[in-house]
N, C-alpha and C positions, 0 to 999 in steps of 0.2 A: 916738430911733431910732439915731442915729449913735453915741452913747456906750454905749447899753444900761445906763445907770446913772442912775436917777432923781435921786439926790442931786446928782451932778456936773452933770447937765443943769439942775437948778433953780439951782445956784450960778452957772452960766454965764449963764442967762437973767435972773436977778434980783439977782445980786451980793450974796448974803446969806451968813451964817455956815454952817458945816457942820451945826451942830445944827439950825438953822432949816430948812435944805434937806433934812436927813434926814427930818424930820417932814412938811414940806410936799410934798416929792417923792413920798413914799409915798402921801400923801393924794391927790395929783393922779392917781396911777395907778388910783385907785378911780373917778375921774370917767368916766362912760360915754362921753362924747364923746371924751375923750383915749384911752381903751381902744380905741374904734372906729377912731380915726385911726392909732394905732400898728399895729393889725391890718391896716388898709388899706395902710399904708406897707410893712409886712413882706411882705404878699402881692405888692405891686408890685415890691419888690426881688427876691423869689424868681422872679417871672415874668421880670424883666429878666435875671437870671442863668440862666434856663432850668433852675431846680431845682424838682423836685416830689417827691412821695412816691415815685413809681415810680423816679425816677433814683437817689434815695438808697437805696432797697431794692435796686436793681440793684447799686450799689456794695458794699453789705453782702454781697450774695450772691456777688459776685466774690471778696471777701476770705474769705468762709466756705468757698468751694470752691477756693481757690488751691492750686496744686501746684507745688513747687519744680522739678519736671521740665519745666514750661512754660518756665522761664527759663534752665535750665542743663542741660548734658549732662555725664556723668562716667563714668569707667570705669577700666580698668587694661590695660596692655599687658605682654606677656611679652617678655623679651629675653635673649639669651645673652651671657655674659661669662666671662672666665677669671679665676679666683681667683689673685691674684698670689702668695699664700703657698704654696698647694698645687699650682697649675698645673692644677687641675681646671676643666672646663667646667661652669658653673652656669647655672641659669635664674633671672632676676630679674623682679620685677614693679614697674612704675611706674604710680602712680595719676595721673589727670589730671582736671581740671575745665575746662569751656569754657562761657562764657556764650553764649546764643543772640543772634542779631542783633536789636536792639531794634525795628527796623522790622517784625519778623515776630511780635511778641508784644504783648499788651495789658499794659502795665506798671502798671496801677492798683493791683494787689495788692502791689507791691513797696514796702517801707518804706524800705530803703536798700541800697546796694551799696558795698562797700569792697574794697580789695585789701590783704590781709594778707601776711605774710611767706611763707605757704604757698599763696597764690593768692587768687582772688576769694571774697568772702563775700556771699551774697545773703540779706537778711533780709526776710521777708514780714510783712505785718500779722498780728496774732494771730488765727488761724483760730477758735480756741475762743471768744474774745471776740466776734468778728463773728457766729458762730453763735448765741451766747447772746443778743446784742442783737437779732439778726434774729428769733429765736423769741419773745423778749419783745415786740417790736414787733408781730409778726404776731398773737400771742395777744391783745394789747391792742387790736387793730384788728378783731377778729371773725374771724380765721382760725384755725380749730381743728377738731378732731374731737370731737364731743360724745358719741361712743360708739355712735352709731346709724348710722354711714356706712361701716362696714368699713374704717376707717383713712383714708378719703378726706378731704381738706381741704375745708372749706366756706369760701368767700370771700364775705364780706358787702361788696359793692362800695359800699354806702352809706357805710361808714366811711372809704372812700378818697376820696370825692367832696370837691372843694374847695367850701367854703361861701362863697358870694359875696353879691352884692347882689341876687340874684334873677334876674339876666340869664343865668345859666349854663344 
């Protein structure tokens, strides 16, 4: 569980060669008792971290719906100035960007923020990738329109239920 690598785990447990561990480690993963224990440990770890399907889907949805306007304001201002060469009064435009106060926004969709020579740069996670992954996940879990529901989504909650030891 800790390593997520059957070969290395087998080497650590039995102090054998890489070749032996590669074969035996993979064979051990086929053992029903070991598969069951790995699954139990993973579920316990997810519960400990308070991560479930819905929290991950929520995060993907935030990334998919992220809008740069949530994190920054921008615009331009007009100003008057005198052209030194001609002496004429001219109107200039100055663009600006201002980041919003982080205490007032949910920053989960932000990948990184840097300050470049021209000001702040806000990079969000890839919306299209998040949308694609979310759609693939939802379609694979029984959320779809089968053509008979006027475009409404059907959610099969059975596919979202956590399978446990029968005590759920």
